N, CA and C atoms of all chains as a GROMACS GRO file, in nm:
protein
  630
    1UNK      N    1  -0.703   4.593   1.558
    1UNK     CA    2  -0.579   4.669   1.582
    1UNK      C    3  -0.461   4.576   1.598
    2UNK      N    4  -0.478   4.470   1.681
    2UNK     CA    5  -0.363   4.384   1.708
    2UNK      C    6  -0.345   4.279   1.598
    3UNK      N    7  -0.454   4.252   1.521
    3UNK     CA    8  -0.448   4.143   1.425
    3UNK      C    9  -0.342   4.163   1.315
    4UNK      N   10  -0.331   4.283   1.253
    4UNK     CA   11  -0.226   4.300   1.150
    4UNK      C   12  -0.087   4.279   1.206
    5UNK      N   13  -0.063   4.324   1.328
    5UNK     CA   14   0.069   4.307   1.390
    5UNK      C   15   0.100   4.158   1.406
    6UNK      N   16  -0.001   4.083   1.456
    6UNK     CA   17   0.017   3.939   1.474
    6UNK      C   18   0.044   3.870   1.340
    7UNK      N   19  -0.030   3.914   1.235
    7UNK     CA   20  -0.010   3.856   1.103
    7UNK      C   21   0.133   3.878   1.055
    8UNK      N   22   0.181   4.002   1.071
    8UNK     CA   23   0.316   4.033   1.023
    8UNK      C   24   0.420   3.950   1.099
    9UNK      N   25   0.401   3.942   1.232
    9UNK     CA   26   0.496   3.864   1.313
    9UNK      C   27   0.497   3.718   1.270
   10UNK      N   28   0.376   3.661   1.252
   10UNK     CA   29   0.370   3.519   1.218
   10UNK      C   30   0.425   3.496   1.077
   11UNK      N   31   0.401   3.588   0.984
   11UNK     CA   32   0.458   3.573   0.849
   11UNK      C   33   0.609   3.576   0.854
   12UNK      N   34   0.662   3.670   0.932
   12UNK     CA   35   0.809   3.677   0.941
   12UNK      C   36   0.866   3.549   0.999
   13UNK      N   37   0.801   3.496   1.104
   13UNK     CA   38   0.850   3.372   1.166
   13UNK      C   39   0.842   3.255   1.068
   14UNK      N   40   0.729   3.246   0.995
   14UNK     CA   41   0.712   3.134   0.902
   14UNK      C   42   0.813   3.144   0.788
   15UNK      N   43   0.836   3.266   0.737
   15UNK     CA   44   0.934   3.281   0.629
   15UNK      C   45   1.074   3.246   0.677
   16UNK      N   46   1.110   3.292   0.797
   16UNK     CA   47   1.243   3.258   0.850
   16UNK      C   48   1.256   3.108   0.869
   17UNK      N   49   1.149   3.044   0.919
   17UNK     CA   50   1.152   2.900   0.937
   17UNK      C   51   1.168   2.827   0.806
   18UNK      N   52   1.098   2.872   0.701
   18UNK     CA   53   1.112   2.811   0.568
   18UNK      C   54   1.255   2.825   0.518
   19UNK      N   55   1.312   2.944   0.538
   19UNK     CA   56   1.450   2.968   0.493
   19UNK      C   57   1.546   2.870   0.559
   20UNK      N   58   1.536   2.856   0.692
   20UNK     CA   59   1.631   2.768   0.762
   20UNK      C   60   1.606   2.621   0.729
   21UNK      N   61   1.479   2.587   0.701
   21UNK     CA   62   1.451   2.449   0.659
   21UNK      C   63   1.525   2.416   0.530
   22UNK      N   64   1.518   2.511   0.433
   22UNK     CA   65   1.584   2.487   0.305
   22UNK      C   66   1.736   2.487   0.323
   23UNK      N   67   1.787   2.577   0.408
   23UNK     CA   68   1.932   2.582   0.433
   23UNK      C   69   1.982   2.447   0.488
   24UNK      N   70   1.906   2.393   0.584
   24UNK     CA   71   1.944   2.263   0.641
   24UNK      C   72   1.944   2.154   0.535
   25UNK      N   73   1.844   2.156   0.447
   25UNK     CA   74   1.835   2.051   0.345
   25UNK      C   75   1.949   2.064   0.244
   26UNK      N   76   1.984   2.188   0.208
   26UNK     CA   77   2.097   2.208   0.116
   26UNK      C   78   2.225   2.156   0.180
   27UNK      N   79   2.242   2.185   0.310
   27UNK     CA   80   2.359   2.134   0.380
   27UNK      C   81   2.362   1.983   0.381
   28UNK      N   82   2.244   1.921   0.393
   28UNK     CA   83   2.236   1.775   0.394
   28UNK      C   84   2.290   1.717   0.263
   29UNK      N   85   2.270   1.788   0.153
   29UNK     CA   86   2.318   1.738   0.024
   29UNK      C   87   2.464   1.774   0.002
   30UNK      N   88   2.506   1.893   0.045
   30UNK     CA   89   2.635   1.946   0.004
   30UNK      C   90   2.751   1.909   0.097
   31UNK      N   91   2.724   1.874   0.223
   31UNK     CA   92   2.833   1.852   0.318
   31UNK      C   93   2.912   1.725   0.285
   32UNK      N   94   3.042   1.719   0.322
   32UNK     CA   95   3.128   1.611   0.273
   32UNK      C   96   3.114   1.476   0.342
   33UNK      N   97   3.090   1.470   0.474
   33UNK     CA   98   3.079   1.336   0.535
   33UNK      C   99   2.965   1.331   0.635
   34UNK      N  100   2.944   1.213   0.694
   34UNK     CA  101   2.817   1.191   0.765
   34UNK      C  102   2.804   1.280   0.888
   35UNK      N  103   2.917   1.311   0.955
   35UNK     CA  104   2.907   1.392   1.077
   35UNK      C  105   2.872   1.538   1.044
   36UNK      N  106   2.932   1.590   0.938
   36UNK     CA  107   2.896   1.728   0.899
   36UNK      C  108   2.753   1.734   0.849
   37UNK      N  109   2.706   1.623   0.788
   37UNK     CA  110   2.566   1.622   0.743
   37UNK      C  111   2.471   1.624   0.861
   38UNK      N  112   2.510   1.554   0.969
   38UNK     CA  113   2.429   1.560   1.091
   38UNK      C  114   2.418   1.703   1.142
   39UNK      N  115   2.532   1.772   1.138
   39UNK     CA  116   2.536   1.912   1.181
   39UNK      C  117   2.439   1.996   1.099
   40UNK      N  118   2.438   1.972   0.967
   40UNK     CA  119   2.348   2.049   0.881
   40UNK      C  120   2.202   2.013   0.907
   41UNK      N  121   2.175   1.883   0.930
   41UNK     CA  122   2.036   1.841   0.951
   41UNK      C  123   1.980   1.899   1.080
   42UNK      N  124   2.069   1.926   1.178
   42UNK     CA  125   2.019   1.979   1.305
   42UNK      C  126   1.966   2.121   1.288
   43UNK      N  127   2.010   2.192   1.183
   43UNK     CA  128   1.953   2.325   1.156
   43UNK      C  129   1.804   2.314   1.128
   44UNK      N  130   1.767   2.215   1.045
   44UNK     CA  131   1.624   2.194   1.018
   44UNK      C  132   1.550   2.156   1.146
   45UNK      N  133   1.613   2.071   1.229
   45UNK     CA  134   1.545   2.022   1.348
   45UNK      C  135   1.519   2.131   1.450
   46UNK      N  136   1.611   2.226   1.464
   46UNK     CA  137   1.596   2.326   1.570
   46UNK      C  138   1.540   2.459   1.517
   47UNK      N  139   1.621   2.530   1.437
   47UNK     CA  140   1.579   2.663   1.392
   47UNK      C  141   1.461   2.656   1.297
   48UNK      N  142   1.471   2.567   1.196
   48UNK     CA  143   1.365   2.560   1.095
   48UNK      C  144   1.231   2.524   1.158
   49UNK      N  145   1.229   2.408   1.227
   49UNK     CA  146   1.103   2.364   1.288
   49UNK      C  147   1.058   2.461   1.395
   50UNK      N  148   1.153   2.510   1.478
   50UNK     CA  149   1.115   2.600   1.587
   50UNK      C  150   1.048   2.726   1.536
   51UNK      N  151   1.110   2.794   1.436
   51UNK     CA  152   1.052   2.919   1.386
   51UNK      C  153   0.920   2.894   1.314
   52UNK      N  154   0.916   2.786   1.234
   52UNK     CA  155   0.794   2.755   1.160
   52UNK      C  156   0.677   2.729   1.255
   53UNK      N  157   0.702   2.646   1.356
   53UNK     CA  158   0.594   2.614   1.450
   53UNK      C  159   0.559   2.736   1.535
   54UNK      N  160   0.658   2.820   1.568
   54UNK     CA  161   0.626   2.943   1.643
   54UNK      C  162   0.537   3.034   1.560
   55UNK      N  163   0.566   3.043   1.430
   55UNK     CA  164   0.481   3.123   1.341
   55UNK      C  165   0.339   3.070   1.337
   56UNK      N  166   0.325   2.937   1.330
   56UNK     CA  167   0.191   2.878   1.329
   56UNK      C  168   0.120   2.904   1.462
   57UNK      N  169   0.197   2.899   1.573
   57UNK     CA  170   0.138   2.926   1.704
   57UNK      C  171   0.081   3.067   1.711
   58UNK      N  172   0.158   3.164   1.661
   58UNK     CA  173   0.110   3.303   1.663
   58UNK      C  174  -0.016   3.314   1.578
   59UNK      N  175  -0.019   3.242   1.466
   59UNK     CA  176  -0.136   3.246   1.378
   59UNK      C  177  -0.259   3.182   1.445
   60UNK      N  178  -0.236   3.076   1.524
   60UNK     CA  179  -0.348   3.002   1.581
   60UNK      C  180  -0.410   3.072   1.703
   61UNK      N  181  -0.331   3.152   1.775
   61UNK     CA  182  -0.383   3.213   1.896
   61UNK      C  183  -0.387   3.112   2.010
   62UNK      N  184  -0.439   3.155   2.125
   62UNK     CA  185  -0.442   3.065   2.240
   62UNK      C  186  -0.549   2.958   2.220
   63UNK      N  187  -0.514   2.834   2.258
   63UNK     CA  188  -0.612   2.728   2.244
   63UNK      C  189  -0.548   2.593   2.233
   64UNK      N  190  -0.631   2.494   2.197
   64UNK     CA  191  -0.584   2.356   2.189
   64UNK      C  192  -0.481   2.339   2.078
   65UNK      N  193  -0.500   2.411   1.966
   65UNK     CA  194  -0.410   2.399   1.853
   65UNK      C  195  -0.268   2.441   1.893
   66UNK      N  196  -0.258   2.552   1.966
   66UNK     CA  197  -0.128   2.598   2.012
   66UNK      C  198  -0.063   2.496   2.104
   67UNK      N  199  -0.147   2.432   2.187
   67UNK     CA  200  -0.094   2.330   2.279
   67UNK      C  201  -0.036   2.213   2.200
   68UNK      N  202  -0.106   2.173   2.094
   68UNK     CA  203  -0.056   2.062   2.012
   68UNK      C  204   0.074   2.100   1.944
   69UNK      N  205   0.080   2.224   1.892
   69UNK     CA  206   0.204   2.270   1.829
   69UNK      C  207   0.318   2.270   1.930
   70UNK      N  208   0.285   2.309   2.054
   70UNK     CA  209   0.388   2.310   2.159
   70UNK      C  210   0.437   2.169   2.188
   71UNK      N  211   0.344   2.071   2.185
   71UNK     CA  212   0.382   1.932   2.204
   71UNK      C  213   0.481   1.888   2.096
   72UNK      N  214   0.450   1.923   1.970
   72UNK     CA  215   0.538   1.885   1.858
   72UNK      C  216   0.676   1.948   1.878
   73UNK      N  217   0.676   2.075   1.920
   73UNK     CA  218   0.803   2.147   1.940
   73UNK      C  219   0.886   2.080   2.050
   74UNK      N  220   0.819   2.044   2.162
   74UNK     CA  221   0.891   1.978   2.272
   74UNK      C  222   0.945   1.843   2.226
   75UNK      N  223   0.864   1.772   2.145
   75UNK     CA  224   0.908   1.644   2.091
   75UNK      C  225   1.036   1.662   2.009
   76UNK      N  226   1.038   1.766   1.924
   76UNK     CA  227   1.157   1.794   1.843
   76UNK      C  228   1.277   1.822   1.933
   77UNK      N  229   1.256   1.905   2.034
   77UNK     CA  230   1.370   1.951   2.115
   77UNK      C  231   1.427   1.838   2.199
   78UNK      N  232   1.344   1.738   2.235
   78UNK     CA  233   1.399   1.628   2.313
   78UNK      C  234   1.450   1.515   2.223
   79UNK      N  235   1.376   1.486   2.116
   79UNK     CA  236   1.408   1.366   2.038
   79UNK      C  237   1.511   1.391   1.928
   80UNK      N  238   1.523   1.515   1.881
   80UNK     CA  239   1.625   1.544   1.780
   80UNK      C  240   1.766   1.512   1.830
   81UNK      N  241   1.808   1.568   1.944
   81UNK     CA  242   1.941   1.537   1.998
   81UNK      C  243   1.960   1.389   2.028
   82UNK      N  244   1.855   1.322   2.078
   82UNK     CA  245   1.867   1.179   2.109
   82UNK      C  246   1.896   1.100   1.982
   83UNK      N  247   1.819   1.126   1.876
   83UNK     CA  248   1.839   1.053   1.750
   83UNK      C  249   1.977   1.083   1.692
   84UNK      N  250   2.018   1.213   1.697
   84UNK     CA  251   2.147   1.249   1.640
   84UNK      C  252   2.262   1.184   1.718
   85UNK      N  253   2.248   1.182   1.852
   85UNK     CA  254   2.351   1.119   1.935
   85UNK      C  255   2.363   0.971   1.903
   86UNK      N  256   2.247   0.902   1.892
   86UNK     CA  257   2.249   0.759   1.862
   86UNK      C  258   2.312   0.735   1.725
   87UNK      N  259   2.280   0.824   1.630
   87UNK     CA  260   2.334   0.810   1.494
   87UNK      C  261   2.486   0.826   1.494
   88UNK      N  262   2.535   0.930   1.564
   88UNK     CA  263   2.680   0.953   1.567
   88UNK      C  264   2.751   0.837   1.635
   89UNK      N  265   2.692   0.786   1.744
   89UNK     CA  266   2.754   0.675   1.814
   89UNK      C  267   2.757   0.550   1.728
   90UNK      N  268   2.647   0.523   1.657
   90UNK     CA  269   2.643   0.406   1.570
   90UNK      C  270   2.744   0.418   1.456
   91UNK      N  271   2.756   0.541   1.401
   91UNK     CA  272   2.852   0.561   1.291
   91UNK      C  273   2.995   0.542   1.340
   92UNK      N  274   3.026   0.596   1.459
   92UNK     CA  275   3.161   0.579   1.515
   92UNK      C  276   3.189   0.432   1.543
   93UNK      N  277   3.087   0.364   1.596
   93UNK     CA  278   3.100   0.222   1.628
   93UNK      C  279   3.125   0.141   1.502
   94UNK      N  280   3.066   0.184   1.390
   94UNK     CA  281   3.084   0.113   1.264
   94UNK      C  282   3.219   0.143   1.200
   95UNK      N  283   3.298   0.235   1.261
   95UNK     CA  284   3.432   0.260   1.211
   95UNK      C  285   3.442   0.369   1.107
   96UNK      N  286   3.342   0.458   1.100
   96UNK     CA  287   3.351   0.570   1.006
   96UNK      C  288   3.426   0.683   1.074
   97UNK      N  289   3.539   0.725   1.015
   97UNK     CA  290   3.621   0.830   1.074
   97UNK      C  291   3.570   0.967   1.031
   98UNK      N  292   3.569   1.063   1.126
   98UNK     CA  293   3.535   1.199   1.085
   98UNK      C  294   3.642   1.255   0.992
   99UNK      N  295   3.598   1.332   0.894
   99UNK     CA  296   3.693   1.391   0.800
   99UNK      C  297   3.759   1.511   0.866
  100UNK      N  298   3.894   1.515   0.870
  100UNK     CA  299   3.966   1.626   0.933
  100UNK      C  300   4.031   1.711   0.825
  101UNK      N  301   4.061   1.838   0.862
  101UNK     CA  302   4.122   1.926   0.763
  101UNK      C  303   4.266   1.889   0.740
  102UNK      N  304   4.331   1.823   0.839
  102UNK     CA  305   4.469   1.776   0.820
  102UNK      C  306   4.481   1.639   0.884
  103UNK      N  307   4.583   1.565   0.841
  103UNK     CA  308   4.602   1.432   0.896
  103UNK      C  309   4.678   1.445   1.028
  104UNK      N  310   4.618   1.401   1.138
  104UNK     CA  311   4.679   1.423   1.269
  104UNK      C  312   4.753   1.301   1.321
  105UNK      N  313   4.749   1.189   1.247
  105UNK     CA  314   4.812   1.068   1.301
  105UNK      C  315   4.962   1.088   1.319
  106UNK      N  316   5.026   1.159   1.225
  106UNK     CA  317   5.172   1.182   1.236
  106UNK      C  318   5.203   1.265   1.361
  107UNK      N  319   5.124   1.368   1.385
  107UNK     CA  320   5.149   1.452   1.502
  107UNK      C  321   5.132   1.372   1.631
  108UNK      N  322   5.031   1.283   1.632
  108UNK     CA  323   5.010   1.202   1.753
  108UNK      C  324   5.129   1.110   1.776
  109UNK      N  325   5.180   1.049   1.668
  109UNK     CA  326   5.296   0.960   1.683
  109UNK      C  327   5.417   1.037   1.732
  110UNK      N  328   5.436   1.158   1.679
  110UNK     CA  329   5.547   1.243   1.725
  110UNK      C  330   5.541   1.266   1.875
  111UNK      N  331   5.423   1.301   1.921
  111UNK     CA  332   5.406   1.330   2.064
  111UNK      C  333   5.433   1.206   2.148
  112UNK      N  334   5.386   1.092   2.099
  112UNK     CA  335   5.408   0.969   2.175
  112UNK      C  336   5.556   0.935   2.182
  113UNK      N  337   5.629   0.958   2.073
  113UNK     CA  338   5.772   0.927   2.074
  113UNK      C  339   5.847   1.021   2.169
  114UNK      N  340   5.790   1.142   2.190
  114UNK     CA  341   5.853   1.234   2.286
  114UNK      C  342   5.812   1.201   2.429
  115UNK      N  343   5.724   1.103   2.447
  115UNK     CA  344   5.688   1.059   2.581
  115UNK      C  345   5.580   1.144   2.645
  116UNK      N  346   5.508   1.223   2.562
  116UNK     CA  347   5.401   1.304   2.620
  116UNK      C  348   5.268   1.237   2.593
  117UNK      N  349   5.171   1.278   2.675
  117UNK     CA  350   5.035   1.229   2.650
  117UNK      C  351   4.980   1.301   2.527
  118UNK      N  352   4.918   1.227   2.434
  118UNK     CA  353   4.861   1.293   2.317
  118UNK      C  354   4.743   1.380   2.355
  119UNK      N  355   0.064   3.255   0.227
  119UNK     CA  356   0.184   3.245   0.312
  119UNK      C  357   0.210   3.100   0.352
  120UNK      N  358   0.100   3.030   0.388
  120UNK     CA  359   0.117   2.888   0.422
  120UNK      C  360   0.161   2.809   0.300
  121UNK      N  361   0.113   2.853   0.181
  121UNK     CA  362   0.152   2.782   0.059
  121UNK      C  363   0.301   2.796   0.035
  122UNK      N  364   0.356   2.916   0.062
  122UNK     CA  365   0.501   2.937   0.044
  122UNK      C  366   0.580   2.847   0.139
  123UNK      N  367   0.532   2.839   0.265
  123UNK     CA  368   0.601   2.753   0.362
  123UNK      C  369   0.594   2.606   0.319
  124UNK      N  370   0.475   2.566   0.267
  124UNK     CA  371   0.460   2.427   0.221
  124UNK      C  372   0.556   2.398   0.106
  125UNK      N  373   0.570   2.496   0.013
  125UNK     CA  374   0.663   2.478  -0.099
  125UNK      C  375   0.806   2.463  -0.048
  126UNK      N  376   0.844   2.547   0.049
  126UNK     CA  377   0.980   2.539   0.104
  126UNK      C  378   1.005   2.402   0.166
  127UNK      N  379   0.906   2.353   0.241
  127UNK     CA  380   0.922   2.221   0.304
  127UNK      C  381   0.932   2.112   0.197
  128UNK      N  382   0.854   2.129   0.088
  128UNK     CA  383   0.860   2.029  -0.020
  128UNK      C  384   0.997   2.027  -0.086
  129UNK      N  385   1.054   2.148  -0.109
  129UNK     CA  386   1.189   2.154  -0.167
  129UNK      C  387   1.289   2.084  -0.076
  130UNK      N  388   1.278   2.112   0.056
  130UNK     CA  389   1.370   2.048   0.152
  130UNK      C  390   1.351   1.897   0.150
  131UNK      N  391   1.226   1.851   0.137
  131UNK     CA  392   1.198   1.707   0.131
  131UNK      C  393   1.268   1.645   0.010
  132UNK      N  394   1.259   1.714  -0.105
  132UNK     CA  395   1.324   1.663  -0.225
  132UNK      C  396   1.473   1.647  -0.203
  133UNK      N  397   1.536   1.750  -0.141
  133UNK     CA  398   1.680   1.743  -0.117
  133UNK      C  399   1.715   1.629  -0.023
  134UNK      N  400   1.630   1.608   0.080
  134UNK     CA  401   1.657   1.498   0.173
  134UNK      C  402   1.646   1.363   0.102
  135UNK      N  403   1.549   1.351   0.011
  135UNK     CA  404   1.534   1.225  -0.064
  135UNK      C  405   1.656   1.203  -0.155
  136UNK      N  406   1.708   1.314  -0.212
  136UNK     CA  407   1.830   1.303  -0.294
  136UNK      C  408   1.943   1.245  -0.211
  137UNK      N  409   1.958   1.295  -0.087
  137UNK     CA  410   2.066   1.243  -0.001
  137UNK      C  411   2.040   1.096   0.033
  138UNK      N  412   1.914   1.059   0.055
  138UNK     CA  413   1.883   0.920   0.087
  138UNK      C  414   1.917   0.828  -0.030
  139UNK      N  415   1.896   0.877  -0.152
  139UNK     CA  416   1.926   0.793  -0.268
  139UNK      C  417   2.076   0.785  -0.293
  140UNK      N  418   2.149   0.895  -0.266
  140UNK     CA  419   2.292   0.898  -0.298
  140UNK      C  420   2.376   0.818  -0.199
  141UNK      N  421   2.328   0.803  -0.076
  141UNK     CA  422   2.408   0.731   0.023
  141UNK      C  423   2.517   0.819   0.080
  142UNK      N  424   2.646   0.781   0.078
  142UNK     CA  425   2.698   0.650   0.038
  142UNK      C  426   2.690   0.545   0.149
  143UNK      N  427   2.698   0.585   0.279
  143UNK     CA  428   2.689   0.484   0.385
  143UNK      C  429   2.545   0.470   0.430
  144UNK      N  430   2.519   0.364   0.508
  144UNK     CA  431   2.383   0.342   0.555
  144UNK      C  432   2.342   0.452   0.653
  145UNK      N  433   2.441   0.514   0.722
  145UNK     CA  434   2.407   0.616   0.820
  145UNK      C  435   2.360   0.744   0.753
  146UNK      N  436   2.413   0.771   0.633
  146UNK     CA  437   2.361   0.884   0.556
  146UNK      C  438   2.214   0.863   0.525
  147UNK      N  439   2.182   0.738   0.489
  147UNK     CA  440   2.042   0.710   0.455
  147UNK      C  441   1.952   0.720   0.577
  148UNK      N  442   2.002   0.673   0.692
  148UNK     CA  443   1.921   0.684   0.815
  148UNK      C  444   1.901   0.831   0.850
  149UNK      N  445   2.009   0.910   0.838
  149UNK     CA  446   1.999   1.054   0.867
  149UNK      C  447   1.897   1.120   0.774
  150UNK      N  448   1.904   1.085   0.644
  150UNK     CA  449   1.809   1.142   0.548
  150UNK      C  450   1.667   1.098   0.582
  151UNK      N  451   1.651   0.970   0.624
  151UNK     CA  452   1.518   0.923   0.661
  151UNK      C  453   1.463   0.999   0.781
  152UNK      N  454   1.552   1.026   0.878
  152UNK     CA  455   1.511   1.104   0.995
  152UNK      C  456   1.468   1.245   0.954
  153UNK      N  457   1.546   1.305   0.862
  153UNK     CA  458   1.510   1.439   0.814
  153UNK      C  459   1.378   1.437   0.740
  154UNK      N  460   1.355   1.332   0.659
  154UNK     CA  461   1.227   1.321   0.588
  154UNK      C  462   1.112   1.315   0.687
  155UNK      N  463   1.131   1.241   0.798
  155UNK     CA  464   1.027   1.235   0.900
  155UNK      C  465   0.999   1.371   0.960
  156UNK      N  466   1.107   1.444   0.996
  156UNK     CA  467   1.091   1.578   1.052
  156UNK      C  468   1.016   1.669   0.956
  157UNK      N  469   1.058   1.664   0.828
  157UNK     CA  470   0.995   1.752   0.729
  157UNK      C  471   0.849   1.712   0.704
  158UNK      N  472   0.820   1.581   0.713
  158UNK     CA  473   0.681   1.538   0.696
  158UNK      C  474   0.593   1.595   0.806
  159UNK      N  475   0.647   1.598   0.930
  159UNK     CA  476   0.570   1.657   1.040
  159UNK      C  477   0.542   1.804   1.012
  160UNK      N  478   0.647   1.877   0.969
  160UNK     CA  479   0.629   2.019   0.940
  160UNK      C  480   0.527   2.038   0.828
  161UNK      N  481   0.537   1.952   0.723
  161UNK     CA  482   0.445   1.964   0.610
  161UNK      C  483   0.302   1.939   0.655
  162UNK      N  484   0.281   1.838   0.741
  162UNK     CA  485   0.147   1.810   0.791
  162UNK      C  486   0.091   1.930   0.866
  163UNK      N  487   0.175   1.990   0.954
  163UNK     CA  488   0.129   2.104   1.031
  163UNK      C  489   0.092   2.220   0.939
  164UNK      N  490   0.180   2.249   0.841
  164UNK     CA  491   0.156   2.364   0.753
  164UNK      C  492   0.033   2.340   0.664
  165UNK      N  493   0.020   2.218   0.608
  165UNK     CA  494  -0.094   2.190   0.520
  165UNK      C  495  -0.224   2.191   0.600
  166UNK      N  496  -0.216   2.148   0.728
  166UNK     CA  497  -0.333   2.157   0.813
  166UNK      C  498  -0.384   2.300   0.825
  167UNK      N  499  -0.290   2.395   0.841
  167UNK     CA  500  -0.331   2.535   0.848
  167UNK      C  501  -0.376   2.587   0.711
  168UNK      N  502  -0.311   2.536   0.606
  168UNK     CA  503  -0.342   2.581   0.469
  168UNK      C  504  -0.487   2.546   0.433
  169UNK      N  505  -0.532   2.427   0.471
  169UNK     CA  506  -0.668   2.386   0.439
  169UNK      C  507  -0.766   2.422   0.549
  170UNK      N  508  -0.716   2.490   0.657
  170UNK     CA  509  -0.807   2.532   0.763
  170UNK      C  510  -0.854   2.418   0.851
  171UNK      N  511  -0.777   2.308   0.856
  171UNK     CA  512  -0.816   2.196   0.942
  171UNK      C  513  -0.701   2.157   1.033
  172UNK      N  514  -0.686   2.227   1.146
  172UNK     CA  515  -0.571   2.202   1.235
  172UNK      C  516  -0.576   2.065   1.302
  173UNK      N  517  -0.680   1.984   1.273
  173UNK     CA  518  -0.684   1.849   1.332
  173UNK      C  519  -0.568   1.765   1.279
  174UNK      N  520  -0.510   1.807   1.167
  174UNK     CA  521  -0.396   1.734   1.111
  174UNK      C  522  -0.279   1.728   1.209
  175UNK      N  523  -0.281   1.817   1.305
  175UNK     CA  524  -0.169   1.819   1.401
  175UNK      C  525  -0.162   1.690   1.481
  176UNK      N  526  -0.277   1.624   1.503
  176UNK     CA  527  -0.275   1.496   1.574
  176UNK      C  528  -0.194   1.394   1.495
  177UNK      N  529  -0.216   1.393   1.362
  177UNK     CA  530  -0.141   1.301   1.276
  177UNK      C  531   0.007   1.337   1.282
  178UNK      N  532   0.036   1.468   1.288
  178UNK     CA  533   0.176   1.511   1.294
  178UNK      C  534   0.244   1.459   1.420
  179UNK      N  535   0.173   1.466   1.535
  179UNK     CA  536   0.232   1.416   1.660
  179UNK      C  537   0.259   1.267   1.650
  180UNK      N  538   0.161   1.193   1.592
  180UNK     CA  539   0.180   1.048   1.575
  180UNK      C  540   0.302   1.018   1.489
  181UNK      N  541   0.316   1.092   1.379
  181UNK     CA  542   0.431   1.076   1.292
  181UNK      C  543   0.560   1.101   1.368
  182UNK      N  544   0.561   1.203   1.452
  182UNK     CA  545   0.682   1.235   1.527
  182UNK      C  546   0.723   1.122   1.619
  183UNK      N  547   0.626   1.066   1.691
  183UNK     CA  548   0.659   0.955   1.782
  183UNK      C  549   0.709   0.834   1.705
  184UNK      N  550   0.641   0.801   1.592
  184UNK     CA  551   0.684   0.686   1.511
  184UNK      C  552   0.823   0.707   1.456
  185UNK      N  553   0.850   0.833   1.415
  185UNK     CA  554   0.980   0.866   1.354
  185UNK      C  555   1.094   0.837   1.450
  186UNK      N  556   1.079   0.882   1.575
  186UNK     CA  557   1.184   0.861   1.675
  186UNK      C  558   1.209   0.712   1.696
  187UNK      N  559   1.099   0.638   1.718
  187UNK     CA  560   1.113   0.495   1.746
  187UNK      C  561   1.180   0.423   1.629
  188UNK      N  562   1.135   0.455   1.506
  188UNK     CA  563   1.189   0.383   1.391
  188UNK      C  564   1.336   0.414   1.372
  189UNK      N  565   1.376   0.542   1.391
  189UNK     CA  566   1.517   0.577   1.376
  189UNK      C  567   1.603   0.501   1.476
  190UNK      N  568   1.559   0.499   1.603
  190UNK     CA  569   1.638   0.431   1.706
  190UNK      C  570   1.644   0.281   1.679
  191UNK      N  571   1.532   0.223   1.632
  191UNK     CA  572   1.530   0.079   1.606
  191UNK      C  573   1.625   0.044   1.492
  192UNK      N  574   1.621   0.124   1.384
  192UNK     CA  575   1.710   0.097   1.270
  192UNK      C  576   1.856   0.110   1.312
  193UNK      N  577   1.886   0.214   1.392
  193UNK     CA  578   2.025   0.234   1.436
  193UNK      C  579   2.069   0.119   1.523
  194UNK      N  580   1.981   0.072   1.612
  194UNK     CA  581   2.017  -0.040   1.698
  194UNK      C  582   2.045  -0.164   1.614
  195UNK      N  583   1.963  -0.182   1.510
  195UNK     CA  584   1.984  -0.298   1.424
  195UNK      C  585   2.118  -0.290   1.352
  196UNK      N  586   2.153  -0.171   1.301
  196UNK     CA  587   2.277  -0.162   1.224
  196UNK      C  588   2.400  -0.156   1.315
  197UNK      N  589   2.380  -0.120   1.441
  197UNK     CA  590   2.494  -0.117   1.531
  197UNK      C  591   2.527  -0.256   1.583
  198UNK      N  592   2.421  -0.332   1.625
  198UNK     CA  593   2.445  -0.462   1.687
  198UNK      C  594   2.412  -0.578   1.596
  199UNK      N  595   2.345  -0.552   1.482
  199UNK     CA  596   2.304  -0.659   1.394
  199UNK      C  597   2.188  -0.739   1.450
  200UNK      N  598   2.122  -0.684   1.555
  200UNK     CA  599   2.018  -0.760   1.621
  200UNK      C  600   1.932  -0.663   1.701
  201UNK      N  601   1.800  -0.675   1.689
  201UNK     CA  602   1.714  -0.583   1.764
  201UNK      C  603   1.704  -0.624   1.910
  202UNK      N  604   1.724  -0.753   1.938
  202UNK     CA  605   1.709  -0.802   2.076
  202UNK      C  606   1.844  -0.811   2.145
  203UNK      N  607   1.929  -0.710   2.118
  203UNK     CA  608   2.063  -0.710   2.175
  203UNK      C  609   2.058  -0.691   2.326
  204UNK      N  610   2.137  -0.770   2.399
  204UNK     CA  611   2.140  -0.759   2.545
  204UNK      C  612   2.283  -0.728   2.589
  205UNK      N  613   2.302  -0.613   2.652
  205UNK     CA  614   2.437  -0.570   2.687
  205UNK      C  615   2.502  -0.662   2.790
  206UNK      N  616   2.421  -0.717   2.883
  206UNK     CA  617   2.478  -0.802   2.989
  206UNK      C  618   2.527  -0.935   2.931
  207UNK      N  619   2.451  -0.984   2.832
  207UNK     CA  620   2.489  -1.110   2.769
  207UNK      C  621   2.625  -1.095   2.701
  208UNK      N  622   2.643  -0.980   2.638
  208UNK     CA  623   2.767  -0.954   2.565
  208UNK      C  624   2.886  -0.952   2.660
  209UNK      N  625   2.866  -0.893   2.780
  209UNK     CA  626   2.977  -0.876   2.874
  209UNK      C  627   3.023  -1.009   2.931
  210UNK      N  628   2.929  -1.101   2.953
  210UNK     CA  629   2.967  -1.227   3.018
  210UNK      C  630   3.029  -1.326   2.920
   0.00000   0.00000   0.00000
């Protein structure tokens, strides 16, 4: 009785996870600079991996396998932000400027000439 | 169903490799390498279920730990030019 329901739930989760994984990868190729690419890659790290592993958990049922999947999920949730933070800091340190929609240097100079804090 | 998920992960892997080859900066390549690691973990988990051998998850956990360490080590190298960087030495 409960098995078909579990199957449908896990299929939906796995399909959604696959979708977000591909979306993140497309963003990785299509985005214009390194910071926006980080933003796109985080979709794969959180939604894609989270939904996919949740689907596998539902499929596996209670047991050691689910515990291992949970370990992988926790690893993603802690280490993804750490790696991304280190990457952004290293890129900033190397002098790569984020791409802005408008050039703000003129506005900053204007404000400074008016004696205000930027 | 697992086969469809494996195909999706493979497509994403291909796209990540494309970004790693295109560059243009070294940080793009590191980001792509990190994504390849993440997708490899997902692929291992899904293929483990596909072949009915969930023991592959142990390999996936190992890959995850290695992935984090290698990404941080590469970033440290490209940020400081040295893996044995000491912050106190720099300050003095």
